[in-house]
C-alpha positions in Angstrom: 45.3 22.1 34.1 43.6 25.3 33.0 40.5 24.3 30.9 41.7 26.5 28.1 44.8 24.4 27.6 42.4 21.4 26.5 40.9 20.9 23.5 37.6 22.7 22.9 34.7 20.6 22.2 31.3 21.9 20.5 28.4 20.4 21.8 25.0 20.5 19.6 21.7 20.5 20.6 18.6 20.9 18.1 15.6 21.1 19.9 11.9 21.8 19.0 9.2 21.5 21.9 11.9 20.6 24.8 10.5 21.8 28.0 10.2 18.4 29.3 13.4 17.2 29.3 15.9 20.1 28.4 16.9 21.1 31.4 18.0 17.8 32.4 20.2 17.6 29.3 21.9 20.8 29.7 22.6 19.7 33.3 24.2 16.6 32.3 26.4 18.6 30.4 27.2 21.1 33.0 28.3 18.2 35.0 31.0 17.0 32.9 34.2 16.1 34.6 36.0 17.7 31.0 35.3 21.3 31.2 35.9 23.0 27.9 33.5 22.9 25.9 30.7 25.1 24.1 27.2 24.2 23.8 25.4 25.4 20.7 21.5 25.1 21.1 19.3 25.8 17.7 16.0 26.3 19.0 13.7 25.1 16.2 10.7 27.5 16.4 9.6 26.1 19.9 5.8 26.8 20.5 6.3 25.7 24.2 8.0 26.9 27.4 11.5 25.9 25.6 12.8 29.6 24.8 12.1 30.8 28.7 14.2 27.9 29.8 16.8 28.7 27.2 17.1 32.2 28.6 18.7 31.7 31.8 21.6 30.3 29.8 21.6 33.6 27.4 24.5 35.3 29.5 26.5 32.0 30.0 29.9 32.1 27.7 29.5 28.4 27.5 26.2 28.7 25.8 25.6 30.0 22.4 21.9 29.8 21.8 20.3 30.2 18.4 16.3 31.0 18.1 15.2 30.2 14.3 12.1 32.3 13.3 10.8 29.6 11.4 10.8 25.6 12.0 13.0 24.1 9.4 13.1 20.0 11.0 16.1 18.4 12.5 18.3 18.6 9.3 18.4 21.9 9.3 18.9 22.5 13.0 21.5 20.2 13.1 23.4 21.8 10.1 22.9 25.7 11.7 24.4 24.2 14.8 27.2 22.7 12.9 28.1 26.0 11.1 28.4 27.6 14.6 30.8 25.1 16.0 34.2 25.9 17.1 37.4 24.3 18.2 38.7 20.7 18.0 35.8 18.2 18.3 32.2 17.9 17.7 30.1 16.1 20.0 25.6 16.0 20.0 23.2 16.1 22.8 19.9 15.8 22.0 17.0 17.7 24.4 15.5 14.2 25.9 19.0 12.7 26.4 21.7 12.9 28.9 25.7 12.6 29.3 27.3 10.2 31.7 29.2 12.6 33.8 32.8 11.5 32.4 31.6 11.2 28.6 33.2 13.9 27.0 36.5 13.2 29.1 36.8 9.4 28.1 36.3 10.2 24.5 38.8 13.1 24.4 41.4 10.4 25.8 40.6 7.7 23.2 41.4 10.5 20.8 44.9 11.3 22.7 45.4 7.6 22.5 44.8 6.8 18.6 46.0 10.1 17.0 44.3 9.0 13.5 41.0 8.4 15.4 38.4 10.5 13.8 35.2 9.2 15.3 34.8 7.7 18.8 31.4 6.3 19.9 30.1 4.4 23.3 27.5 2.2 24.5 24.2 4.0 24.7 21.7 3.2 27.5 17.9 3.5 26.7 15.5 4.6 29.5 11.8 4.9 29.9 9.3 7.9 31.0 10.2 7.1 34.3 13.5 7.3 34.1 14.0 3.6 34.6 17.1 1.9 32.3 15.6 -0.8 30.3 18.7 -1.9 27.9 21.7 -0.5 26.0 22.9 -0.5 22.2 26.1 -0.6 20.9 28.9 -2.8 19.8 32.1 -2.0 21.3 35.3 -2.6 19.2 37.9 -1.9 21.8 40.6 -0.9 19.1 40.2 1.7 16.0 38.8 -0.1 12.9 38.2 1.8 9.6 35.4 2.7 7.3 32.4 1.0 8.5 30.2 0.1 5.6 26.7 0.6 6.4 24.0 3.4 7.3 24.0 1.8 10.9 26.7 3.0 12.8 27.8 0.2 15.5 26.2 2.7 18.2 23.9 5.4 17.6 25.2 8.9 16.4 24.0 11.0 19.1 26.8 9.4 21.6 29.7 10.2 19.1 32.4 12.4 18.8 34.2 13.7 15.8 37.3 15.5 14.8 35.5 19.0 13.6 38.0 19.4 10.9 36.5 16.1 9.5 33.1 16.8 10.3 33.2 20.2 8.7 33.7 18.4 5.4 30.1 17.0 5.5 26.9 18.6 5.9 23.1 17.4 6.9 20.9 16.4 3.9 17.8 18.4 4.5 15.8 16.0 2.3 15.9 13.7 5.1 13.2 14.1 7.9 14.6 11.0 9.9 17.9 9.6 10.0 19.5 12.8 8.9 22.2 12.2 12.0 23.0 8.5 10.4 23.7 9.8 7.2 25.9 12.8 8.6 27.9 10.3 10.3 28.0 7.9 7.2 29.8 10.9 5.4 32.3 11.4 8.4 33.2 7.9 8.3 34.1 7.3 4.6 37.9 6.2 4.6 38.3 7.2 8.1 39.2 5.3 11.5 36.2 4.9 14.3 36.2 3.1 18.0 33.4 2.4 20.3 33.8 2.6 23.8 32.9 -0.4 26.0 30.5 1.8 28.3 27.7 3.6 28.3 28.4 7.2 28.2 25.0 8.3 26.8 21.3 7.9 27.7 18.4 7.7 25.4 15.1 8.3 26.0 13.5 5.7 24.2 11.5 2.8 25.7 7.8 3.9 26.1 8.2 7.2 24.2 8.0 5.4 20.5 4.8 5.1 18.9 3.7 2.3 16.5 2.8 5.0 13.7 6.3 6.6 14.5 8.2 3.6 14.4 6.7 2.4 11.0 7.0 6.0 9.8 10.9 5.9 10.5 11.1 2.6 8.5 9.7 4.0 5.5 11.6 7.2 5.7 14.4 5.2 6.2 14.0 3.2 2.9 13.5 6.7 1.2 17.0 7.7 2.6 18.8 4.5 1.5 17.2 4.9 -2.4 17.9 8.6 -2.4 21.5 8.0 -1.2 22.2 4.6 -3.3 23.0 5.2 -6.8 24.5 2.5 -9.1 24.2 -1.3 -9.3 27.1 -1.8 -6.8 26.1 0.6 -4.0 22.4 -0.7 -4.3 23.9 -4.7 -3.6 25.9 -3.0 -0.9 23.0 -1.8 0.8 20.4 -4.6 -0.1 20.6 -6.2 3.4 19.6 -2.8 4.9 16.6 -2.4 2.8 15.7 -6.2 3.3 15.7 -5.8 7.1 13.9 -2.5 7.2 11.2 -4.2 5.0 11.1 -7.1 7.8 10.7 -4.7 10.6 7.4 -3.0 9.2 5.1 -6.2 10.1 6.9 -6.7 13.3 6.1 -3.7 14.5 2.4 -4.2 13.5 2.3 -7.5 15.4 4.6 -7.1 18.5 4.0 -3.2 19.2 6.9 -0.2 19.7 7.4 -1.4 23.6 8.4 -4.7 22.8 10.5 -3.7 19.6 12.2 -0.8 21.6 13.0 -3.4 24.6 14.5 -5.8 22.0 16.7 -3.3 20.3 19.7 -4.1 22.6 20.8 -6.1 25.9 19.3 -5.6 29.0 21.0 -3.3 31.5 22.6 -5.1 34.5 22.5 -4.2 37.9 25.6 -2.1 38.1 24.5 -0.1 34.9 21.3 0.6 36.4 22.7 1.7 39.6 24.8 4.1 38.1 22.0 5.8 36.3 19.8 6.0 39.1 22.6 7.9 40.6 23.3 10.3 38.0 19.7 11.1 37.5 19.1 11.5 41.1 21.7 14.0 41.3 20.4 15.9 38.0 16.9 16.4 39.6 18.4 17.8 43.1 20.3 20.5 41.2 
């Protein structure tokens, strides 16, 4: 089948100083079994070698590379990418993460099976600086569900695919310096159906990367996000569990440390999942 007859997926990638990992991230997209995609990379005024790495993709028609003249933060970079998206679906790939080779293919299949579906997520694997898969996160649904009432989607928003027509009705909140992707996904989900596939299709560099100060700062910023987004007694009550859960995490981070917290965020990866990840990374590094 001609790839142009397939639905077009816009894959957005904001990047700031991503020279260490961005080439592997891009290669994981190029290796997809699904071929009709457009990658929109927004370079948020990086000061390292990111721009030089991106230069080799400038002439490739499957890439649209935008260099911002001023650093505007993640929310702004994601919004610029969204405004340049084309086609039928919107997907996300951060510059320090990796795709499973069948990630796009399996999510498009889910949309074909469930025409009313708006958001499709998956399980997400967490690996460390040595490219060792440690655990995975996400709650598979097996069938479509409706309107998730939480700021925390059952799997991280980076792994999701969204119908572009629905995603275009929302925008990123530039007031948020963290959690802007969760907030955007929450907007897309309102009154809409979603599914989380029971496979690790996205790999997230996390274990060993998070610092204590970064984790604590994230919790305070998350509280700020909840306060900004909740107005009225009903909505404050609706998200009171989120507020309490966030407050509890701060002393836990101080006492137990980021390494312990990040390893406890999901379920331990099994041998089959680890072996598959090792094969994927080995292939990417040889290219």
